VOPAGU-2260 file (C-alpha; in pm, 1 decimal, decimal comma):
REM VOPAGU-2260
SITE   aa  ch    i         X         Y         Z
SITE  MET   A    0   -4778,4  -15746,5     646,7
SITE  SER   A    1   -4654,6  -15501,1     389,0
SITE  LYS   A    2   -4896,4  -15292,4     187,6
SITE  LYS   A    3   -4670,4  -15297,7    -116,6
SITE  ILE   A    4   -4746,8  -15483,1    -439,2
SITE  LEU   A    5   -4483,5  -15575,4    -698,4
SITE  MET   A    6   -4572,5  -15557,6   -1066,9
SITE  LEU   A    7   -4345,4  -15737,0   -1319,3
SITE  ILE   A    8   -4366,6  -15572,8   -1661,8
SITE  GLY   A    9   -4170,8  -15510,5   -1980,7
SITE  ASP   A   10   -4199,5  -15336,4   -2314,6
SITE  TYR   A   11   -4530,9  -15400,3   -2487,0
SITE  VAL   A   12   -4710,7  -15504,8   -2172,8
SITE  GLU   A   13   -5084,3  -15477,7   -2241,5
SITE  ASP   A   14   -5186,9  -15117,2   -2171,0
SITE  TYR   A   15   -5509,0  -15182,1   -1975,0
SITE  GLU   A   16   -5352,9  -15473,6   -1788,3
SITE  VAL   A   17   -5079,6  -15254,0   -1642,5
SITE  MET   A   18   -5260,8  -14919,7   -1609,1
SITE  VAL   A   19   -5591,1  -15033,1   -1459,0
SITE  PRO   A   20   -5453,3  -15264,9   -1184,6
SITE  PHE   A   21   -5179,4  -15011,8   -1100,4
SITE  GLN   A   22   -5438,7  -14738,1   -1052,8
SITE  ALA   A   23   -5703,2  -14954,6    -883,0
SITE  LEU   A   24   -5461,9  -15105,9    -630,2
SITE  THR   A   25   -5315,1  -14761,3    -561,1
SITE  MET   A   26   -5667,6  -14629,0    -504,1
SITE  LEU   A   27   -5718,3  -14904,5    -245,5
SITE  GLY   A   28   -5412,4  -14777,1     -55,9
SITE  TYR   A   29   -5142,1  -15015,5    -177,8
SITE  VAL   A   30   -4801,9  -14891,1    -290,3
SITE  VAL   A   31   -4759,1  -15054,6    -630,4
SITE  GLU   A   32   -4400,2  -15079,9    -749,8
SITE  ALA   A   33   -4359,6  -15152,0   -1121,6
SITE  VAL   A   34   -4029,8  -15303,5   -1235,7
SITE  CYS   A   35   -3879,2  -15425,2   -1561,0
SITE  PRO   A   36   -3564,6  -15634,1   -1609,8
SITE  ASP   A   37   -3262,4  -15421,1   -1705,0
SITE  LYS   A   38   -3447,0  -15094,1   -1633,0
SITE  LYS   A   39   -3450,0  -14847,6   -1344,9
SITE  ALA   A   40   -3703,6  -14620,8   -1177,0
SITE  GLY   A   41   -3784,4  -14322,9   -1397,5
SITE  GLU   A   42   -3737,7  -14515,5   -1720,7
SITE  PHE   A   43   -4046,2  -14633,7   -1906,7
SITE  VAL   A   44   -4185,6  -14926,6   -2099,0
SITE  ARG   A   45   -4398,8  -14896,3   -2409,2
SITE  THR   A   46   -4742,8  -15055,1   -2388,0
SITE  SER   A   47   -4964,2  -15218,1   -2647,4
SITE  ILE   A   48   -5341,2  -15223,9   -2670,1
SITE  HIS   A   49   -5500,5  -15559,1   -2743,7
SITE  ASP   A   50   -5858,8  -15544,8   -2859,3
SITE  PHE   A   51   -6125,2  -15794,9   -2955,7
SITE  GLU   A   52   -6266,1  -15683,5   -3289,7
SITE  GLY   A   53   -6406,3  -16003,6   -3437,6
SITE  ASP   A   54   -6083,6  -16149,9   -3574,2
SITE  GLN   A   55   -5962,1  -16499,7   -3487,4
SITE  THR   A   56   -5735,5  -16344,2   -3224,3
SITE  TYR   A   57   -5686,9  -16001,5   -3068,4
SITE  SER   A   58   -5562,2  -15702,6   -3265,7
SITE  GLU   A   59   -5262,8  -15504,7   -3141,5
SITE  LYS   A   60   -5198,4  -15130,1   -3145,9
SITE  ARG   A   61   -4936,5  -14906,3   -2984,1
SITE  GLY   A   62   -5039,2  -14783,5   -2640,1
SITE  HIS   A   63   -4881,1  -14539,1   -2395,3
SITE  ASN   A   64   -4550,1  -14507,0   -2216,4
SITE  PHE   A   65   -4566,7  -14639,0   -1859,0
SITE  THR   A   66   -4306,7  -14504,8   -1615,4
SITE  LEU   A   67   -4133,4  -14750,3   -1383,9
SITE  ASN   A   68   -4111,0  -14649,6   -1018,7
SITE  LYS   A   69   -3861,4  -14904,9    -880,6
SITE  ASP   A   70   -3523,3  -15041,0    -991,1
SITE  PHE   A   71   -3552,8  -15406,2   -1094,7
SITE  GLY   A   72   -3221,6  -15487,2    -927,5
SITE  ALA   A   73   -3346,7  -15357,1    -590,7
SITE  VAL   A   74   -3642,8  -15597,0    -558,2
SITE  ASP   A   75   -3661,6  -15791,7    -230,9
SITE  THR   A   76   -3975,0  -16008,0    -235,1
SITE  ALA   A   77   -3996,3  -15997,8     145,5
SITE  ASP   A   78   -4103,5  -15631,6     109,1
SITE  TYR   A   79   -4425,2  -15715,3     -77,1
SITE  ALA   A   80   -4769,2  -15851,0       6,0
SITE  GLY   A   81   -4845,3  -15966,9    -348,9
SITE  LEU   A   82   -4734,2  -15992,6    -710,0
SITE  VAL   A   83   -4906,7  -15884,4   -1033,2
SITE  VAL   A   84   -4800,9  -16015,3   -1376,4
SITE  PRO   A   85   -4992,6  -15835,5   -1655,3
SITE  GLY   A   86   -5018,2  -15975,6   -2006,5
SITE  GLY   A   87   -4932,9  -15848,3   -2350,1
SITE  ARG   A   88   -4603,8  -15927,4   -2521,4
SITE  ALA   A   89   -4384,2  -15864,8   -2215,5
SITE  PRO   A   90   -4439,1  -16207,5   -2050,7
SITE  GLU   A   91   -4306,2  -16378,3   -2365,1
SITE  TYR   A   92   -3958,0  -16240,2   -2303,1
SITE  ILE   A   93   -3930,9  -16129,2   -1938,7
SITE  ARG   A   94   -3966,7  -16497,9   -1851,1
SITE  LEU   A   95   -3622,6  -16547,1   -2004,0
SITE  ASN   A   96   -3470,8  -16347,2   -1717,0
SITE  PRO   A   97   -3357,4  -16580,1   -1432,2
SITE  ARG   A   98   -3431,5  -16320,7   -1161,1
SITE  VAL   A   99   -3792,0  -16282,1   -1285,5
SITE  LEU   A  100   -3838,1  -16657,2   -1235,2
SITE  GLU   A  101   -3676,6  -16643,2    -889,8
SITE  ILE   A  102   -3911,2  -16362,0    -789,6
SITE  VAL   A  103   -4217,7  -16564,3    -893,7
SITE  ARG   A  104   -4089,9  -16874,0    -712,0
SITE  GLU   A  105   -4021,8  -16671,6    -395,7
SITE  PHE   A  106   -4376,8  -16531,6    -393,0
SITE  ASP   A  107   -4519,4  -16878,5    -454,6
SITE  ALA   A  108   -4303,7  -17046,5    -186,1
SITE  ALA   A  109   -4415,9  -16781,9      65,1
SITE  GLY   A  110   -4781,9  -16841,8     -26,2
SITE  LYS   A  111   -4827,2  -16474,7    -112,0
SITE  PRO   A  112   -5105,8  -16375,5    -353,2
SITE  ILE   A  113   -5008,3  -16380,5    -720,1
SITE  ALA   A  114   -5230,5  -16226,8    -989,2
SITE  ALA   A  115   -5166,2  -16297,5   -1357,3
SITE  ILE   A  116   -5380,5  -16211,1   -1656,5
SITE  CYS   A  117   -5388,5  -16289,0   -2029,1
SITE  HIS   A  118   -5031,4  -16387,8   -2130,9
SITE  GLY   A  119   -4900,8  -16321,9   -1777,7
SITE  PRO   A  120   -4935,0  -16691,1   -1683,6
SITE  LEU   A  121   -4653,0  -16764,9   -1931,6
SITE  VAL   A  122   -4418,4  -16629,2   -1663,4
SITE  LEU   A  123   -4575,2  -16867,5   -1408,6
SITE  VAL   A  124   -4540,1  -17155,8   -1655,8
SITE  THR   A  125   -4168,5  -17090,1   -1701,3
SITE  ALA   A  126   -4115,1  -17043,1   -1326,0
SITE  GLY   A  127   -4262,7  -17390,8   -1272,9
SITE  VAL   A  128   -4525,8  -17286,5   -1017,2
SITE  LEU   A  129   -4839,8  -17421,4   -1190,4
SITE  LYS   A  130   -4795,1  -17795,0   -1135,6
SITE  GLY   A  131   -5117,2  -17926,5    -984,2
SITE  LYS   A  132   -5289,3  -17585,1    -994,6
SITE  SER   A  133   -5570,5  -17459,8   -1211,9
SITE  CYS   A  134   -5503,7  -17138,6   -1400,7
SITE  ALA   A  135   -5694,9  -16918,7   -1643,4
SITE  ALA   A  136   -5508,5  -16741,0   -1923,9
SITE  TYR   A  137   -5564,2  -16606,1   -2270,9
SITE  PRO   A  138   -5697,3  -16916,1   -2454,8
SITE  ALA   A  139   -5388,2  -16941,1   -2678,6
SITE  CYS   A  140   -5181,2  -16988,1   -2359,4
SITE  GLY   A  141   -5397,6  -17277,0   -2235,3
SITE  PRO   A  142   -5171,0  -17544,9   -2387,1
SITE  ASP   A  143   -4872,6  -17390,4   -2206,0
SITE  VAL   A  144   -5055,0  -17415,6   -1872,0
SITE  THR   A  145   -5134,5  -17782,4   -1942,1
SITE  CYS   A  146   -4778,3  -17863,6   -2052,9
SITE  ALA   A  147   -4651,3  -17709,7   -1726,4
SITE  GLY   A  148   -4858,0  -17958,9   -1525,3
SITE  GLY   A  149   -5142,3  -17719,0   -1451,9
SITE  LYS   A  150   -5510,3  -17745,0   -1536,1
SITE  TYR   A  151   -5626,3  -17478,3   -1779,4
SITE  ALA   A  152   -5939,0  -17304,2   -1646,6
SITE  ASP   A  153   -6146,5  -17230,1   -1957,2
SITE  ILE   A  154   -6362,7  -16943,2   -1832,7
SITE  ALA   A  155   -6537,9  -16642,9   -1987,6
SITE  LEU   A  156   -6318,0  -16346,8   -2086,3
SITE  ASP   A  157   -6481,8  -16132,1   -1817,1
SITE  LYS   A  158   -6428,2  -16375,7   -1526,9
SITE  ALA   A  159   -6139,5  -16457,6   -1294,1
SITE  HIS   A  160   -6033,2  -16785,4   -1134,8
SITE  VAL   A  161   -5882,3  -16848,4    -790,2
SITE  ASP   A  162   -5675,2  -17150,2    -687,0
SITE  GLY   A  163   -5510,4  -17103,8    -348,0
SITE  ASN   A  164   -5282,9  -16798,7    -363,2
SITE  LEU   A  165   -5326,0  -16762,7    -740,8
SITE  VAL   A  166   -5584,2  -16544,7    -916,3
SITE  THR   A  167   -5585,7  -16552,0   -1296,3
SITE  ALA   A  168   -5801,9  -16429,1   -1582,2
SITE  PRO   A  169   -5811,5  -16456,0   -1963,0
SITE  ALA   A  170   -5800,5  -16085,6   -2056,4
SITE  TRP   A  171   -5867,9  -15727,4   -1949,0
SITE  PRO   A  172   -6249,5  -15754,2   -1970,3
SITE  ALA   A  173   -6211,8  -15952,0   -1643,8
SITE  HIS   A  174   -6061,3  -15658,8   -1451,4
SITE  PRO   A  175   -6357,5  -15603,0   -1214,8
SITE  ASP   A  176   -6361,4  -15970,8   -1112,1
SITE  TRP   A  177   -5981,8  -16023,7   -1124,9
SITE  ILE   A  178   -5887,7  -15714,6    -922,6
SITE  ALA   A  179   -6165,0  -15780,8    -667,5
SITE  LYS   A  180   -6051,8  -16141,2    -617,7
SITE  PHE   A  181   -5686,4  -16035,7    -589,1
SITE  ALA   A  182   -5778,7  -15767,0    -335,0
SITE  ALA   A  183   -5969,3  -16030,6    -135,0
SITE  LEU   A  184   -5661,6  -16258,0    -135,2
SITE  LEU   A  185   -5459,7  -15963,1      -7,5
SITE  GLY   A  186   -5708,4  -15926,3     276,7
SITE  ALA   A  187   -5850,9  -15593,2     162,1
SITE  LYS   A  188   -6197,0  -15501,4     281,4
SITE  ILE   A  189   -6393,7  -15285,5      38,5
SITE  SER   A  190   -6727,0  -15136,4     141,4
SITE  ILE   A  191   -6954,0  -14851,6      41,9
């Protein structure tokens, strides 16, 4: 099995939700390839930082530039062991790209691990892969999960949820649990 992970992102992906998994999975020895519709390796996406500061929803600030390392048009899902879909604003519009939806469906049909966090499950909703599955997401995305035939997993912001090949979480405070559960689905063994 390949040791490559595909990451589907776009402009205004949540900063922590792209940077931290990219770095953590790379540290574990995976080759993480980040792609964005209509962009090529060497180009970048802008990120946003979502924070929880006591308002009714998250606040949003400009983050960093994140450099893509693979051409979107060159993606062959057979080359990858798993898929990561970070949150932020990107899932709202990358799900409008037919190839993004095909990619998600191909991973799901192959039973390969899929990790989505925060607004990332919106891509899974649009791809139609949540029917009969339970899925965590940012709470405002819960109705979308339900409307797609899934069961919204209402869990703490720092926890992750697993249903078969799918690992999901509400937001970046869940990174330790979410990344660990995704790594376990990939078959990684971590020991000290």
